[in-house]
N, C-alpha and C positions, 0 to 999 in steps of 0.2 A: 638908783644913778641922785643927787639930788637936785628935783625939776627949778628949784631958786636959783639953780650953778647954770644950772642949763641951757647955751642959747645954742642957737641954728641961723645962720645966713645964707643965700641962695645968690647964685650971679646964672642967671640965665640961656643960654647957645653955644652947646656950643656939642661939634659931630666930631673925633676924629675917630678912622680907622687903625687898628694894632693889633695886638698879638693879646688875645687869653695863651697869662702863663704856669697858669694853674686847674687843676678844676673849682667850677664853682665850688663855694664850700657855704650851707644855710644855716642862720644864725638865727635864734630866737631872741629878742631884745627882750628887756624884763618889765615888759607891758603883753608880752604876751606877739603885737607882734614877731611875720618872718623876715626875712630878703633873707637875698645872695649877694653871694661876694666873694669877687673875685680878685685880682694883679692882673694891673692888661699895662703890654709899652707898644710906646709909640717909638718909631726909631725914624732917622732923621739920618739924612747922609748931604755932606757938604764935604768941596774940593779946594784943599787948602796946595798950590806948590806941584798941586804933581798927584800929589796922595789923597787917598779916598779914608774920609774923619765918618766914624759911625755918633752918633749923640741916640744914647737911651734917654725916654720922660715915662718914672712910669707912675699911674695909677692904681690907685685902691679904685673900682668898679662899686657901687651896691644899685640893685634889683630889687624893682617891687613886686608881692607877688601875681599880681596881675600875670607878670612876665614871664613865674616859674617851668609851662608847659616847655614854652622856645626854650625856656636856660636847660632845661634835663634834657632837651634833645641833641642840645648843641658840647654836649655836657665831657670837650676833649681839652685838652690841653693844650699849644700852640692850634688850635686852631687862628684865623683872623677873621679879623666881625669892624663892622663898628659900628659907634657904641653918639646916643643922640640921647642930650637931659643937658644937663646944668650941675654946673659945679656948688655941692656945699661944706662949706666950712661950720662946725661947731665944737663945744669942747661940752665937756661933762669933770663930779671932781670920783677921780674912780674909791673901790674903797676901802684903801689906807688914805682918801683924805688930798693926794696929788692929785692936781686940776691938768686933765690933759685936749688935748688943741689934735682935731683930728681935718684936713682937707677929703673928701671923695665929691666923685664921682655918680648924684644919682643918675640911672638910667631909665631912661623912655620911651628909647627903643632901643633896639637890638637887634643889627644882621649880622648873617655869613655871608664875606667877603664872598664871589663869586670868580671866583682867576681862568679866562681862556685860555 
C-alpha cells in the first residue's frame, strides 16, 4: 500500500442491530496486524398503502484483535448481533495503481442479541 496516498477518517458513535450474513474472515494486513471482517445486514420494514416493504442496508464490519475470541465463539452466520463502534472511511492505492475507497464499521463491541 502506498502510505503517502492512504487516508483514514472516522465518524464516532454508531450502534446498530442486524445479522451477520457470512462467517467472519480473518485478514492479515500488510503491516502484520490482524482483524476479522464480516458483512452485516440491517433490515428496516415500512408500510405503504397497506403493503410491507423491507429495506436492507449492508455494512462491512471489522473487529480488532482484542475481540477475536468473542467473535470466534459467535462464528455462525445469520446470528443477530448488536455492533457498537464508528464508521471509518479510508482510501488506498491497490497493486495495479488504482485508487480504492472503503467505508466500514470498526467495532469496539459486538454482542449477541438474546430473544425471548
